[in-house]
C-alpha positions in Angstrom: -0.4 -0.5 0.1 2.3 2.4 -1.6 2.2 6.5 -0.9 3.7 9.0 -2.6 3.2 12.2 -1.2 1.1 15.0 -3.4 0.0 12.6 -5.6 -3.5 13.0 -4.9 -3.2 16.8 -4.1 -5.1 19.0 -6.2 -2.9 22.7 -7.0 -5.1 25.0 -4.4 -4.4 22.6 -1.9 -0.5 21.8 -2.0 -0.3 25.5 -2.0 -2.8 26.1 0.9 -0.3 23.2 2.8 2.7 25.1 1.7 1.7 27.3 4.6 0.6 25.0 7.2 4.4 26.1 9.5 6.2 23.2 11.1 10.2 23.3 11.9 11.0 20.1 10.1 9.1 20.6 6.4 9.7 22.7 4.0 7.4 21.8 1.2 8.1 22.7 -2.3 12.3 22.1 -1.9 14.0 19.5 -3.9 16.2 16.9 -1.3 17.9 14.0 -1.9 16.2 10.7 -0.5 16.3 7.5 0.5 14.5 4.2 1.2 14.4 3.0 4.6 13.2 0.2 6.9 11.1 0.7 9.8 8.9 -0.9 12.1 5.9 0.1 14.4 5.1 -1.0 18.3 2.2 -0.4 16.3 1.7 3.6 17.0 0.3 6.4 15.6 0.9 10.2 15.7 -1.5 12.9 14.6 -0.6 16.3 15.7 -2.6 19.8 15.3 -0.7 22.6 12.3 -3.6 24.9 10.4 -7.1 22.7 9.9 -8.5 21.4 7.9 -4.8 20.1 7.6 -3.1 18.0 11.0 0.6 16.7 10.5 -0.3 12.8 10.3 2.6 10.1 11.3 3.6 7.3 12.1 6.1 5.9 15.5 8.4 3.8 14.2 12.0 2.3 15.3 14.8 2.3 12.7 15.9 -0.5 14.9 14.4 -3.7 15.0 13.5 -5.2 19.0 12.2 -7.9 20.5 10.1 -5.6 23.2 9.2 -3.3 20.2 5.4 -4.3 21.0 5.1 -2.6 24.6 7.3 0.9 22.7 3.5 2.2 22.7 1.8 0.1 25.3 1.5 1.4 28.3 -0.5 -0.6 29.8 2.7 -2.7 29.6 5.1 -0.4 31.5 4.4 -1.3 35.6 7.6 -1.6 37.5 10.0 -0.2 34.6 12.1 2.7 35.8 12.4 6.4 33.9 15.0 5.6 32.0 14.1 2.4 30.1 10.8 4.4 29.5 12.3 7.4 28.2 14.4 5.7 25.8 11.5 3.1 24.4 10.0 6.7 23.0 12.8 8.4 22.0 13.7 5.0 19.7 10.4 5.8 18.1 10.6 8.8 15.0 7.4 10.0 14.3 7.5 9.9 10.2 5.0 12.4 8.8 3.1 14.1 6.0 0.9 16.7 6.2 -2.9 15.9 5.7 -6.9 17.2 4.2 -8.1 16.3 7.7 -11.6 17.6 6.8 -11.5 15.9 2.8 -9.5 12.6 4.7 -7.0 12.6 1.8 -4.3 12.1 0.9 -6.1 8.9 0.5 -3.6 6.4 0.6 -2.1 7.4 2.9 -5.3 7.4 5.2 -5.7 4.3 4.1 -2.2 2.7 5.2 -2.2 5.1 8.8 -6.4 3.1 8.9 -4.5 0.1 8.4 -1.3 0.7 11.1 -4.0 1.5 13.6 -6.2 -2.1 13.3 -3.0 -4.1 13.4 -2.9 -5.5 16.9 1.3 -6.8 16.4 3.9 -5.0 15.5 4.0 -3.6 11.6 7.5 -3.6 9.1 6.9 -0.3 7.0 9.4 1.5 4.4 9.5 5.0 4.2 11.1 6.9 1.9 12.9 10.3 3.5 15.7 12.6 3.2 18.7 10.9 5.9 17.7 10.5 9.1 18.4 13.4 12.2 19.6 12.5 15.4 17.1 10.7 17.6 15.9 12.8 20.6 13.3 13.0 22.8 10.0 15.7 22.1 7.2 16.5 24.1 4.1 16.2 22.9 1.6 17.9 24.9 -1.8 15.6 26.7 0.3 12.6 25.3 3.6 10.5 25.8 6.6 12.0 24.6 8.0 10.5 20.6 11.3 10.7 18.7 12.6 13.7 15.9 9.8 14.7 14.0 10.4 13.4 10.2 8.8 14.9 6.9 8.3 11.1 4.3 7.7 11.5 0.5 6.1 8.0 0.9 5.1 5.2 3.0 4.4 1.6 2.2 3.6 -1.8 4.6 6.1 -4.4 3.6 5.3 -7.3 6.4 1.5 -8.6 6.7 -0.5 -6.8 9.8 -2.5 -8.9 11.5 -5.8 -7.0 11.5 -7.8 -7.1 14.4 -11.3 -8.2 13.5 -13.3 -7.3 16.4 -11.9 -3.9 15.8 -12.5 -4.1 12.5 -16.2 -5.4 12.3 -17.0 -2.3 14.9 -15.2 0.3 12.7 -17.5 -0.4 9.9 -20.3 0.6 12.1 -22.3 3.6 11.6 -22.5 4.4 14.9 -21.5 6.9 16.9 -18.2 7.4 17.7 -19.1 6.9 21.6 -20.7 4.1 21.1 -17.9 2.1 18.8 -15.6 3.1 21.7 -17.9 1.3 24.2 -18.2 -2.1 22.1 -13.8 -1.5 21.9 -13.4 -1.1 25.2 -16.0 -4.5 25.9 -13.3 -6.2 24.3 -10.8 -5.1 27.2 -9.4 -2.1 24.5 -7.3 0.1 25.7 -8.2 3.9 26.0 -4.8 4.3 24.1 -6.2 2.0 21.0 -9.5 3.2 20.6 -8.0 6.9 20.8 -5.9 5.1 17.6 -8.6 4.4 16.2 -10.2 7.2 16.3 -7.8 10.0 15.5 -6.8 7.9 12.4 -10.9 9.0 11.6 -12.3 5.2 12.3 -15.1 5.7 14.8 -18.0 7.9 14.4 -20.8 8.4 11.5 -19.7 6.9 8.3 -20.5 10.1 6.6 -19.2 12.5 9.4 -15.9 10.7 10.2 -12.5 12.1 10.1 -9.1 12.7 11.4 -8.2 14.5 14.8 -5.1 15.5 16.6 -4.5 12.5 19.6 -5.2 15.1 21.9 -8.4 15.6 21.0 -9.5 11.7 20.5 -8.2 11.2 24.1 -10.8 14.1 25.6 -13.0 13.0 23.0 -13.2 9.1 24.3 -12.8 9.4 27.7 -15.5 12.0 27.6 -18.1 9.2 25.6 -16.7 7.0 28.4 -17.6 9.0 31.4 -21.2 9.7 30.3 -22.1 6.2 29.2 -20.7 4.8 32.5 -23.3 7.9 34.5 -25.5 6.0 32.3 -25.1 2.7 33.2 -24.3 3.3 37.2 -27.5 5.6 37.1 -29.4 1.9 38.4 -26.3 0.8 40.5 -26.3 1.0 44.4 -24.3 3.5 46.1 -21.5 1.9 47.9 -22.2 2.0 51.5 -18.9 1.4 52.3 -15.3 4.1 52.6 -12.0 3.3 50.5 -8.4 4.2 50.5 -6.0 3.0 47.9 -2.3 4.1 48.0 0.2 3.7 45.4 3.6 5.5 44.3 4.5 5.3 40.7 8.1 6.4 39.4 7.9 8.9 42.8 4.6 10.2 41.9 2.4 9.7 45.8 -1.7 8.9 43.8 -4.2 8.4 47.0 -7.7 7.4 46.0 -10.0 8.1 48.8 -13.5 6.6 47.6 -17.1 7.2 50.0 -20.5 6.7 49.3 -22.4 8.9 47.5 -23.4 9.2 43.5 -21.0 9.1 40.7 -18.7 12.1 41.4 -14.1 12.2 40.8 -12.8 15.2 42.0 -9.3 15.6 41.2 -6.2 17.6 43.3 -2.4 18.3 43.2 0.2 19.4 44.4 3.2 19.8 43.2 6.3 20.4 44.7 8.6 23.0 43.2 11.7 25.2 44.2 8.8 28.2 45.6 7.9 25.4 47.7 3.6 23.7 46.9 1.5 24.8 43.6 -2.0 23.6 44.3 -4.3 23.0 41.0 -8.1 21.6 41.5 -10.8 19.9 39.4 -14.2 19.3 40.5 -16.8 17.0 38.5 -19.3 19.3 37.0 -17.7 22.6 38.3 -16.2 25.6 36.2 -13.0 26.6 37.5 -11.6 29.2 34.6 -8.3 29.5 36.5 -7.2 25.3 36.3 -4.3 24.7 33.8 -4.7 22.9 30.6 -1.9 20.9 32.3 -4.4 19.7 35.0 -7.1 19.5 32.9 -5.9 16.5 30.8 -4.3 15.0 33.7 -8.1 15.5 35.0 -9.6 13.5 32.4 -7.1 10.6 33.0 -8.1 10.1 36.0 -11.2 10.2 36.1 -11.5 7.3 33.1 -9.9 5.0 35.9 -11.8 5.6 38.3 -14.6 5.1 36.3 -13.3 2.4 34.6 -12.9 1.1 37.8 -17.0 2.2 39.2 -18.2 0.5 36.5 -16.5 -2.8 36.7 -17.1 -2.8 40.2 -21.2 -2.1 39.3 -21.6 0.4 42.3 -21.6 4.8 42.4 -18.7 6.5 44.5 -17.6 10.0 45.2 -13.9 9.8 44.7 -11.3 11.8 45.8 -8.2 11.7 43.9 -4.9 13.6 45.8 -1.7 13.6 43.2 1.2 14.5 45.2 4.3 15.1 42.9 7.7 15.8 43.6 10.0 15.2 40.2 8.4 18.0 37.4 10.8 16.3 35.0 7.8 13.2 34.9 6.0 15.8 33.4 7.0 14.6 30.0 5.3 11.4 30.7 2.2 13.5 30.8 -1.1 12.3 31.5 -0.3 8.0 31.2 2.0 9.0 34.4 -1.6 9.7 36.1 -3.8 6.8 34.6 -0.8 4.6 36.1 -1.2 5.4 39.5 -4.6 6.0 39.8 -4.8 2.2 38.4 -2.3 0.9 40.8 -4.1 2.6 44.0 -7.7 1.7 43.2 -5.9 -1.9 42.3 -3.8 -2.0 45.5 -4.8 -3.4 49.1 -7.0 -0.7 49.8 -8.4 -0.1 54.1 -12.6 -0.6 54.2 -13.9 1.9 56.9 -17.3 2.1 57.7 -17.8 5.4 59.1 -16.5 8.7 57.9 -15.0 9.5 61.3 -12.9 6.7 61.0 -11.9 7.3 57.0 -10.9 10.8 57.5 -9.0 9.3 60.3 -6.7 7.2 58.3 -6.8 9.4 55.6 -5.0 12.0 57.4 -2.5 9.2 58.7 -1.9 7.7 55.0 -2.3 11.6 52.6 1.1 12.2 51.2 1.7 15.1 51.8 0.3 16.3 55.5 -3.7 16.9 55.1 -2.4 20.1 56.0 -0.3 20.8 53.3 -3.6 20.0 50.9 -6.1 22.2 53.3 -3.5 24.9 54.2 -4.8 29.3 53.6 -6.3 28.9 50.3 -8.4 25.5 50.9 -8.7 22.8 48.3 -11.0 20.9 50.2 -13.8 22.9 52.3 -13.7 19.4 54.6 -13.9 16.0 53.8 -17.8 15.3 54.0 -18.1 16.2 50.3 -19.0 19.6 49.5 -16.6 21.5 48.2 -15.4 24.6 46.8 -13.7 26.1 43.7 -10.9 28.0 44.2 -8.4 29.3 42.5 -4.8 28.0 41.9 -2.4 28.9 44.7 0.8 30.8 42.9 4.1 28.9 44.1 5.1 30.4 47.7 7.0 28.6 50.5 4.4 26.8 52.6 
């Protein structure tokens, strides 16, 4: 399934594409190219440019590895240290080409990317590009980091892709993206896999599908999942117990406090800086205009993990997630770290308590940092009875 850049673009579209500002490409420039064989976990990266044009590409390493399948499969990373994860991600070049997201063109390249997204095992590709630049790790806001971006002139699959029949059947249905995602989750597809399919225009009504940036795909999939969970939980019993779980992932602490109440998930974050503690909060159903974008993305992924647990247990809970980070070097790992931390806390040996008083006393002894830090002066919590109030972000300062 080869693709030659520009072969399906009209002159007008090519001129429009030439106005897309990126640091890695200059359209119209003649450069010498060579054929390069690479290997994808599989992985896809769709990045915003000047709409309707996006930078669409495949994540792939030029070096084969027996561990390639986990390079873009975060569920397999528990137990790995930060350096191992960063090394894997650094090896994944972002081989990209500009596409028209609305018209889904060039069609041949779109079809190749969709085939890669449907694959459930590593896939070999051949690309045409200038000599590869050195591998560097790039932060991708709201996503996992990846290696250097490289403009390509052609893309061809040179191995036999192992296509998921379940995913292919579901993506061929003319149903809403939220409904398709729910069906995929029912077959134990991960959030990353479903978002990958969403980003390459394989979910949603057939007449309205389009490519979307990967970060936006995650947001849409999570929002749809949470909405469906609320419907599913509406006739389920409310839990009568209090539960506390804790976990540490790559030095970040996560404490999950679940109490009886209508399904709801609130996310609290404290980041230790050289100037002191920086606080932020995302309360479900309450608009906080002062919340920074990073907290908003982290809160979405925290909610996904919490609601997934509630849906599995078939009971409603009011969940408060306390995330303490003392290492800003982890920020490059994006919201995956939050998802992993909340999952680990929920799967830990939780403490079960029968009264609010006992629960608050135990939470006070377990919460890190101390509960007084979370409630000092400009309170994040009004109290622990389930009544919260919105606060402005605290400016970094010493406590």
